[in-house]
N, C-alpha and C positions, 0 to 999 in steps of 0.2 A: 553523500548523495551527489552524483553528477547531474547538475541542473540541465545540461545540454541533452543528456540521455532522456531525462524526464520530459523535456520539451519535444524530443523526437517521438517519444511514445504518444504524446498528445497529438502531434501533427499526423501521426500514422492513421488516426481514425476519426478525428473531430469533424472532418468534412466529408466523411464517407456517406454516400447516399444509400448504399445497401445496408438495411437494418441489421442483418446478422453480422456483417463485417464491422459495423459501428460498435455493437455491443461486445463482440469478441475483443476488439481493440480496447474498449473501456475496461473489460475484465483483466486484460494484460496490464493495463496502466495501474489499476488498483493493486494487482499482485506485485508489480515492480516496486511500488511504494512500500508495501508491507514487508517485502523481502529485505529492504534496506534497514539497517539498525536505527538510523536517525528517522527514517520514514515511519517505522513501527512505533518509535517513541512519540513522534508528533501525532500519529493517529490515536495513540493511547490518550494523549493530552486532550485531543478533540473529543473523544468519547467520554472522558472524565468530566468535561463541561456539562454534558447531558446527564451523566450519572449523578452529579451534585444536585441538579434540579429535581431529578426523579426521587432521589433520597429525601430531599426536603419536602417534596409533595407527599411522600409516604408518611413522613413524620407528622406533618400538619394534618393529614387525613385521620391519623390515629387520635390526635388531640381533638379534632372536630367531632369524631364519632363519640368520644368520651363526653364532650360537652353536650352533645345532643341527648345522650342517654341520661345524664344528670338532669338536664332541663326537663325531660319528660317525667322523671321520677318526682321532681319538685312539683310539677303540675298535678300529678296523681296524689301526692301527699297533701296538697292543698284542696283536694276534692275536685280538681278540674280535669276535664277530659283533654288528653293531649290534642293540641290543635291541628296536628298533621298526622296522617296515617303512616304506617311503616312501609308502605309501598315504595319501591325504588324510584318511581317517578316523582316522589315527593322529597327526594333527598336534598335538592337545592333549597326547597322551602324550609326543610328542617334546619339546614345550615343557617339560613337567615334568621329564623326564629330563636334558635337555641345556642348558636355558637358565636362567640366573640372573635374566634380565630378564623372564621370563614373568610373575611376580606384578605387575610394573608394567603390563605390557600388559593383564593381566586386569582391573586396576583401571580403566584407561582404557576398556576395552570395556564394563565395567559402567556407567561414567558415561554412555557413549553410549546404551546400552540403556535406562537409567533416564531419561535426558534426553529420549528420544523420547516419553515420556509425561509427565514431570514438569517438564522445563526449558522456558523460554519459547521456545527455538528449536524444540523438538519440537512445541509447540502451533502456532507459526507455520507450520511445515512442513505440518501437517495441514489448515490452513485455506486453503492455496494453491489456490483454485478459480478457474477461468476459465470463460467461457461454453461452451467446448468440452469441459470436463472431464466425466468420468463417475464421480461419487462412488460408492464401494463400501461406504459406511456409511449407516445411517439418519440422518435429520436430528438426532435427539436426541443422537447420538454426537458431533456436532460442537460442540454448544453449550458444554460445559465449556472446550474449547480456545478458542473464540471469546471467551468472557467473560474468560478469563485474558489473552489477547492484548489485548483492549479495555482492561482495567484497567491493563495494563502501558503501553499507548500513552498513555492519559490521564495517567498519572504522568510519563512521559517528556516529553510535550508541555507539561505544566505546568512541568517543569524548563527546557525550552527557552524558554517564555514568560518565566520568571523571569530567565534569563540575558539575554534580549533587553531586558527592562525595565531591567536594571542597565546595559546597554551603551548603549541608545538611547532610553529612555523607553517610554511606552505604545505598543504595536505598532499599535493601531488609529489613534491620534493620528498616529503616524509615517506610516501609509499615507495618511491624509488630507493631511498636510503634503506628501507626495511625489506627490500626485495629478497625473496628466498629462491624463487624459481623464475628465470627469465627466458622467454622464448625468442629465438632469432631465426631468420629465414633467408636462405640464399635463393633469390628469385631466378638467377641464371640457371642453376642446376635443380631448382625446385626442392631443395633439401631443408628440412625443419629440424632445429636443434633446441634443446632445453639445457641450460647451463653448459653449453658447449658440446653436449652429446647428441649425435644424430638420432632422431626417433622416427623419422618419416621421410619419404620421398614421393612427390606427386607425379602423376603422368603428365606428359607434355600437352599443354593447351586443353586440359580437362576442365569440365565444369567445376569439379571439386577444387582444383588449384585456383581457379578464378575467384570462387567464393571465399576461399581461405585467404588469398592475397588481399582482397578487399577488406576483410575483417582485420587482418594483421596490420594493414596500413592505416587503419582507423581504430586503434585499440581503445577499449572502454567506451565505445560509442555504439549506439543502437544502429544496426544495419538491417535494411529491409530487403529481403531476398525476392528476386523475380524469377521464379522457377516453379515447375510443377511439383518439385520435391520440397519437403519441409526442412526447416532449419535443423531439426533433430536428425534427419536423414543424412545431412551433410556432416554433422558432428560425428555421427557413427562412421561415415566414410573416411573422415580424417583419422579414425582409429582411437578417438578419445572416449574412454569409458569410465564409469564409476568416479573415483576421486579426481582423476585427471579432467574429466568433463566438468565436474562441479566447480573445480578451481579455475580452469581456463575458459570455460564456456558456461557461465552462470545463467545466461539466458539463451535458450534455443527452443523457441516455441512458435509454431505456425510459420510465419515468414519473417520472424524477428530473431536476430543473432547478435550477441555481444561477445567479443573476445577480451578477456581480462588478462592484461599483460603489463607489467610483471605481476606475479603472485606474491603478495606481501605477507608479513607476519600476521597482520590483522585478518587477512583473508583466511589464513590457516586457523586462526583462533575462532573465527565465526563458525567454522565447520568442525571444530574440535579436532583438527588435524595437525596440531603443533609438532607432533613427533614423526610426521611422515618424512621419509628420506627420498632422495632423488631416485634411487633404485625402485622404491615403492611406487613412485609416480610414473616412472617409465614403464613399470609393469602393467599399468592401467592403459597404456597406449599400444594398441595391437591391430 
């Protein structure tokens, strides 16, 4: 994960006053995290924290229910009327009267309740916004959770980078070393090459060439486009389709564009394209 790109995603929406723009940006931020292998793993670990608590709650609830049932049977066998009715409103009273496990369950329930506001999994839950979501809180209510998650992700990604550096050296150097397809651009004649083969030529001073040059000069960085056209429209105009688009322009949504260059072995592996040839790739540029 490129932490600078993640920060750019955050900066693109966190101070937006327009509610729709804010939540669209948040949805893009979450999607970007989940599209990254490390991001997906970290998100899984976050959700696992919650899952462990929920599983423990379920386990204890089953024990408590059994203890309540046994306690009532004992009362009946002793000729006593159960002291609490079976109404759901009396559930907590039943727990206190009949279950020795009730305090443990109460402790787990408190952790879950507190965690919804204080734990990282609670914050992650609250920022799960998609383009189709209808948030029920004002923008400012989401910012503390977003900032908490963002700082957590930065810390975790730094740990991932450190681990990878120990295992395999600098990640960026490794990506260059593992490059399979490299894009080059002749700005004077506006010609685009992949592994030395010309695949495209842009018109003079066109909006397409300006947007492309900005992305090319800032590879693997989130670029925010100022245009009435969408990022996807520009990628289509560049001629990149299908596999070529997925590999070189992994992000092209709304006003956000990322040019991935060079394309590494790991990029191919992520998309199960290990066997794609240069001719295959160029065939997707038209």
